[in-house]
C-alpha positions in Angstrom: 16.0 -8.1 -27.7 17.5 -8.2 -31.2 20.5 -6.0 -30.5 21.3 -6.1 -34.4 17.9 -4.7 -35.2 17.6 -2.1 -32.7 18.4 1.4 -33.5 18.6 2.1 -29.7 21.9 3.8 -29.1 21.1 3.1 -25.2 20.9 -0.2 -25.7 24.3 -0.7 -28.1 26.1 1.2 -25.1 24.2 -0.7 -22.3 25.8 -3.7 -24.5 29.0 -2.5 -24.9 29.4 -1.4 -21.4 28.6 -5.1 -20.5 31.7 -5.9 -22.8 34.3 -6.5 -19.5 31.6 -8.0 -17.0 31.3 -10.5 -20.1 34.7 -11.2 -20.0 35.1 -12.0 -16.3 32.2 -14.0 -16.4 33.8 -16.8 -19.2 35.9 -17.3 -16.0 38.7 -18.4 -18.2 42.0 -18.4 -16.5 43.7 -15.0 -17.3 41.3 -13.8 -20.2 40.3 -10.8 -18.2 44.1 -9.8 -17.9 44.8 -10.1 -21.6 41.9 -9.3 -22.9 42.9 -5.7 -21.3 46.3 -5.5 -22.8 44.4 -6.3 -26.2 42.0 -3.3 -26.2 43.9 -0.6 -24.2 47.7 -1.7 -24.5 48.4 -2.9 -28.2 46.5 -0.2 -30.1 48.7 2.3 -28.4 51.7 0.4 -28.8 51.2 0.0 -32.6 50.0 3.2 -32.7 53.8 5.3 -31.6 55.3 2.9 -34.0 55.8 5.0 -37.3 55.2 2.7 -39.8 53.2 0.6 -37.8 53.6 -2.9 -37.4 53.1 -5.5 -34.5 55.6 -7.8 -33.2 56.0 -11.2 -32.9 55.3 -11.7 -29.4 52.5 -9.2 -29.9 50.7 -11.5 -32.7 51.3 -15.2 -30.4 49.6 -13.0 -27.5 46.8 -12.2 -29.6 46.4 -15.4 -30.7 45.9 -16.3 -26.7 43.5 -13.5 -26.8 41.7 -15.1 -29.6 41.7 -18.8 -28.9 40.9 -18.0 -24.6 37.8 -15.7 -26.1 36.7 -18.5 -28.2 38.2 -22.2 -29.0 42.0 -23.2 -28.1 43.4 -24.7 -30.9 47.4 -25.3 -29.4 48.7 -26.5 -33.1 47.7 -22.7 -34.4 49.8 -21.0 -31.3 52.8 -23.0 -32.0 52.7 -22.3 -35.9 52.3 -18.6 -35.2 55.5 -18.6 -32.5 57.4 -20.2 -35.7 57.5 -17.1 -37.5 60.5 -15.3 -37.7 60.3 -12.0 -35.8 61.3 -10.0 -38.8 58.8 -11.9 -40.7 55.9 -11.0 -38.9 57.2 -6.9 -38.9 57.4 -6.9 -42.7 54.0 -8.3 -42.9 52.3 -6.8 -40.6 54.0 -3.3 -41.7 52.9 -3.6 -45.5 49.4 -4.8 -44.3 48.9 -1.7 -42.2 50.4 0.3 -44.8 47.4 -1.0 -47.2 44.5 0.3 -44.8 42.0 0.9 -46.0 41.8 -1.4 -48.7 38.9 -4.1 -47.2 40.7 -7.0 -48.7 44.9 -6.8 -49.1 45.5 -6.3 -45.4 44.1 -9.7 -44.0 44.7 -11.5 -47.1 48.7 -10.0 -46.4 48.8 -11.2 -42.7 46.9 -14.4 -43.6 50.5 -15.2 -45.3 51.5 -16.3 -42.1 52.0 -19.3 -40.3 49.0 -19.8 -38.1 47.0 -17.1 -38.9 43.6 -17.0 -40.9 41.0 -13.9 -41.6 39.9 -13.9 -37.4 43.5 -13.9 -36.1 44.3 -10.9 -39.0 41.3 -9.4 -38.0 42.1 -9.4 -34.2 45.5 -7.4 -35.6 43.8 -5.2 -37.9 41.0 -4.1 -35.2 43.6 -3.3 -32.9 45.1 -1.0 -35.6 41.9 0.5 -37.4 38.8 -0.5 -35.7 36.3 1.8 -37.3 37.1 -0.7 -40.7 38.5 -4.1 -39.1 35.4 -5.6 -36.9 37.3 -8.6 -35.1 35.9 -12.0 -36.8 33.7 -14.4 -33.9 31.5 -16.7 -34.8 29.4 -15.0 -32.1 29.0 -12.1 -33.8 28.3 -13.6 -37.0 25.5 -15.6 -36.0 23.8 -12.5 -35.0 24.1 -10.7 -38.1 21.2 -11.5 -41.0 21.9 -12.6 -44.2 25.1 -13.9 -43.7 24.3 -17.5 -43.5 26.3 -20.6 -41.5 29.8 -18.7 -40.1 32.2 -19.8 -42.2 36.5 -19.0 -41.2 37.0 -17.7 -44.6 38.2 -14.4 -46.4 35.3 -14.1 -48.4 32.9 -14.5 -45.2 34.7 -12.3 -43.1 34.5 -9.6 -45.9 30.5 -9.7 -45.6 30.9 -9.8 -41.8 33.0 -6.7 -42.0 31.2 -4.6 -44.5 27.8 -5.5 -42.5 29.5 -4.2 -39.3 30.7 -1.0 -40.8 27.4 -0.5 -42.4 25.6 -0.7 -39.4 28.2 1.2 -36.9 27.5 4.3 -39.8 23.7 4.1 -39.3 24.2 4.1 -35.8 26.9 6.9 -36.0 23.8 9.3 -37.7 21.6 8.2 -34.8 24.2 8.5 -31.9 25.6 11.6 -31.0 27.1 11.0 -27.9 29.9 8.6 -29.3 31.3 7.4 -32.6 31.2 3.8 -33.1 33.3 1.4 -35.3 32.6 -1.4 -36.5 35.1 -3.3 -34.0 32.7 -1.4 -31.1 29.9 -3.4 -32.7 31.6 -6.5 -32.7 32.3 -6.1 -29.2 28.7 -5.1 -28.2 27.1 -8.2 -30.0 30.1 -10.3 -28.6 29.1 -9.1 -24.8 25.0 -9.3 -25.8 25.6 -13.1 -26.8 27.2 -13.8 -23.2 30.3 -15.4 -25.1 31.1 -18.9 -25.1 29.6 -19.1 -21.6 26.2 -18.6 -21.9 26.1 -20.9 -25.5 26.2 -24.2 -23.2 
């Protein structure tokens, strides 16, 4: 089934419901635990802060989450860790304050060492999932018209816009829940089977 093209609310919900099982099926050491932290704890922590920001430890941890779910790049983790705590707090505060602008928050977070559009999107999805879906190549490959996945700011803007538009379409049809762009990215990732299903 082509999940992207279906208008079945039940099919989308079933894919999203499969997400946690798909995470476990990756058989990546510690992924299930860090994924639960990313989905449940991190958004709650950010929501309690006025103004909102993330810490250096959280940025490093979500970078580890992103790489455990995708491709491990130790140099990126070390670059992220090399940012100062004060800089991460200051830059993330400015990025979150720029929401709902589509571009500026991604651009601001991408000024941090080791942070590109995918890591920036992970932080933003934890704060404003309706606007910023997590940037994953397995998701991008399922969205028609985007072309070959490129980890650039321009590609992410097209990717996020497509997911926001698709979420708006589903929200007109599906009364049982409100879909965010990030929900759709998680459902599409689960539908792909994750990296374990690609080999």
